[in-house]
Steps between C-alpha positions, in 0.01 A plus 500: 500500500596866458300809434635856425445727796427218751766370734523123581347581838210682338445208254499254792241715667284496186517122480402470870212742451376294204516182712307666783245651256430160347431355843284798595306481174434126557396535867276795432342329197442167677343664805274706266641817645553639141168580329420303193639761254839475663594860573824472704842651483795561732760774485818418701796710591854389414677577836750786492406607142243730343359216290168314526404151390148483351346152529168444318257204521391385152138427612275212406566523120876466521654190345706453815322598813829507694666739256617826652505800268819672618660836439755703687461882479698775669335768710572726200320282252810332353409143397771247590308178431174404323250753382457828690204735512443815309808663660558716808413397850300181541163481673648459848856635465425800712399277790837313483685835476339644806479184707836310470375239756233379260628192310194396302164619380223308340179594317240224509136432449353254742125404549450629856734799502326573171164498677629771737624687195156484339340633817758784522569375849807507716610159621487477880737240649250275688691172420751422768790377280487830302514713813766295682812661353382860457361790696311632201124416515384530143585555130388833351305517174616677184196648319594823312719393212574858392772464766765244384484193710862526616433857621207369692709232656769746600242734655360206708853400617544854628189454713584142611852382413421131564207443270571190287272577207190673353172382358455622142140603453327301223816297444719300735768587751864618511710354776864553599749359741852530646597131527513379141268348239386184669427679829283745298324212326414349846365844607282507194360149576419601859339831399286322245405232750406766754297678239325182412405411856374851558280483193369160593422625853269766354235224470530437876466859603841623407847476642539614865779708639794310650416383851662607828864394526544405136732786402705454818530126445587533132742793523683339791523174301642670196739718696343828406467586865694369808364207687398719791330768293126557551289559191150648528233377261531823300868428442654741749814355650618542853850413616506425874879538526479856352243597776728407790 
């Protein structure tokens, strides 16, 4: 297989991204993480090049639910494979330009993240698996669409560089990651699971803050802090060795 403008390495990366996307679509569909209408897409960076792979889910009405609508578009809007957009920068190109460590971004509608979106609510991280690998404590909510979504994302990253996504008011969520497409799909699944449990907990009086020692236990476990670090319940970290 050859394609003008795409090296053999780039084409191999496209094929791997399609394989990963098919698996992600299947898992997110079968776990009912995707809402019924099937709004889901990934945009994935080709390493070392200013080119992005767009991978779209066909939704419930597609003839082949595992089909991956694929295009490759340069940062400047040049289409190398498939059908591009209206020209110029894509929806999230500026994020990839300004954050070269971001590998993948996804826009998705899910039932429980969607509930937070309908409520114009930030998503607090009260589910331990979501909090385990990050210091950030919540997803911000994007409400005023007079500001382009990518500009809102970039503004939020200037405030907190490690946020992994946003809640899109009255829509779904946009989530990004630095470890590839399947790692991002796993993050989406956990975020949706956490949102689901928090919504269900509302009938029992609501989710409670993480208990004493949870952050210390989880951040030590994931390697975010050294094994001897002390973490207060509010997330402040103390390094005993530094105090000596």
